[in-house]
N, C-alpha and C positions, 0 to 999 in steps of 0.2 A: 350063399353062406349063412351061415349061423351067426345069431345075434350075438352071441356070445365072442364069437371072433370079431366080428365087425366092431366091436366096442374095445377089444383087446389090441386090432391094429390101429385104431382111432387113438387109443392111449398109447399106445408105443409112438406110434406119429408125432403126438405131442409134446412124449418126451424128447424124442430126437428134437423136435422144433424148438423146444425151452432149452434144451442143452446148448444147442447151435447158437441162439441166441443170446444165451449165457458166455458161451465161449467167445464170439464174435464182440460183444460187448464190454467183457473183461479185457480184451485186447486192445481197445480203443479207449479206455476209461482212463482218466489222468492219476496219475499216481499220486501218493500223500505229498510229495515235494512240489509236483507239477500244481497240486491246488494250494500249497502253501506261498510257493512263487508268485500265483497269479493273486491271491489275497494279499500279499505284501504291493503287487504292483497296484493293485486297485486302492490300497492306502495311500500308496506315494502320489497318483493320480489324484485323489480325492484332495489330498493334504495340498498339493502345489495348486489346484484349483482355488481352494478355500483362500490359500495365501495370496493369489493374484487378486481374487476378489476383494479381500481385506484390504489388500494393500492399493486397489483403486480406488476402494469406499473412502478410504483414510484418506488419500492424497485430495479427493473430491472435497470432502467436508473439510480439509486444512485448507485448501485453496479457497472455500467460499469462506470460511471463519476469517483468513488472511486478508482476502479483501476486503470484506466489511470491517475490518480493525483497521486495514490502509483507509479505507474511506472516511471515516469517521475521524483518523488522526490526520488526514489530510484536511478534512473540515475545518475541524479546531484550528489547525496550525494555519492552513489559508486564512480562515475568518480572522483569527489575531493578527497576522500578516498584512490583511486589508485594512482592517483596525487602525493597525498602527500607521499604515501608508498615507489613510484617509484622515486622520488626526493631524500629520505631517503636513499633508499638502494644505489642510486647512489652515494649519497655524502659517505656513508660507503665503496662502492668500490673504489671511488678514493683515500679515506683515508688508505686503506688497501693497495692499488697498490703503494703508493709512498714508498721511502726508508725511512727507520728510521733516525730520524734527528742524525746527528754527534754529538756524546756526548763534550757538551761543556766544556770547560775547565772553572774552578772556575776563577774569578778576582783576580788578585795577593794578595797576604796577607789574604787570606781568606781560611778556612779549607775545602778539598773535603770531599768525603764519607769514606775516609780510615782513615781521621783524619792527612792527611797530608797538611802542609800548603802550599800553591801554592806560587811557586818563582815567581818573576817578569821575564817577557819574557827574555830571553837572559842569563839569572841567572843559569839556570839550562837546558841546552840542552836536555838532558836524559828525562826530564820531559815532555819539548815541542816536542821531536820527538817522544815520546808515545802517547800523545796527538792526535799530526798530524795523525798517523798511525791507530787511533781511537781504540788504547789500554787504559787500567786504568793502570794508576800509582800506584804501590803498594811499600810497605817498601821492598819488596821481588821482585820489578821492573817492568817492565811493563806487565801486563797480556795481553793477548788477547780478 
């Protein structure tokens, strides 16, 4: 075979192979509508993923911030409540540790809890002595 004929056959085969490849590729290539649909799907998937990630991140940050704020508020309120309880408990303990007040003698001329009229000081030494000793004057005498 002459050299020119071999080149012509090779060129013809190349053209036929290229044309066949073009036709096969053109038949399987996506149309413009398919490409637009694929682009929209990719955007939608990307948006949904970003939205999901954003919500998760925002939820986590809000949870962390809320926990910190709640912890701080709880410490403040708990500290105040504990301080108030401590103050009240301390006041109760102080009051409980004090001796009971001495019974006060009624004013002269008044009636005490037993219906005895309180004499003026010095008039009834028994009555005065009973009160001074922490007793309770009664018609039957000084009760301890």
